[in-house]
C-alpha angles and dihedrals in degrees: 000000000000119000098224121149086241092060091043091051094050090049092048089048087054089058090048093048093054091046092048092051091048090056092047092051094046094047103034109014087229128099137163104266094207089056091049093050092050087058095045093046090061089066090064103038092097098158103039113149097204136027091245086060092055087059099037093236141347090259090058092061092039091109093055092047089055095049091048093048089052093050094048098041102045116035094181092062095041112132110236097203094052090048090050092051093048092050092047091050093051091048092047091050091056088055092047093051089059092050109076093172090056092047091052092050090050090051095049097046095044086056091051089049092049090051089064095058091102087066102030125035124228089258098043115122089237090061090050090047091052092046089047091054090048092054092051093048096047118015095036091058094059102074144301112006119241106249109216115207122206146103114325097227089060095039092052092057108104091209091051089046090053092048091050090050090047092052090048089055090049089049088057089049088057091045088056090049092048091053092047089054092055099269120152139173091245089052090049093052097042104027103057097124091060090051093047090052091049090049089052092052093046095050091045088059098047 
C-alpha cells in the first residue's frame, strides 16, 4: 500500500469512526447500523489493494473523517472519551503487532467467522457475539483493558457489549492499517495540520 497522507487520513478516520460508535452505543444504546457495518466489514477485507477498498468507499468512512476533523480543528470541543479510546486502540495495536501468536489466532478465527456468513449476516447478533468473544480471547490478553464509560442499562446489555468489542476490534484493524501506511504517534501529535487539510479535501469530494 502507498504511504500517502490521504491513505493515512482514511485509516485514522477509521479508528475515530469505531471509537465514536463505541461511545454512542455505551451512552445511548443506539447507533447507525450502516456506520457499524462499514467498521465490521474492514475485518474481513483481507486482500484489499487500497485503503479505500478496505472501507468500501470514502463515503462509508465519512463519519469518521468528520469526527477526526472536529477533534483536530477545535481542541475546546474535543471529546475526551473518544480521544481516550483512540489512544488506547493505537497502543493495543502496537502490542498486537509484537504478538505473532495472537495475530495468527485472529486471522484463523476471522476466517472461520467469515465462513458462517451464509448462515449469519454481517450485522447478525451471532456475528457480533463471535467477534466479541474473539476480542476477549485475544486483544484483552495483551495489556490494560479499555474501560468503556456509559450508561449502565446500555452497558449491561450483552448484545451491546458484543457490538462494542466488535467495534474495538475494528478500531484496531484501522490502527494496523494506519501504521502500515506510515502513521505514527509522533506524526499524530505534531502533524495535525496536514491531517486537517486532508480531511477538508476528502469531505469536499464526498
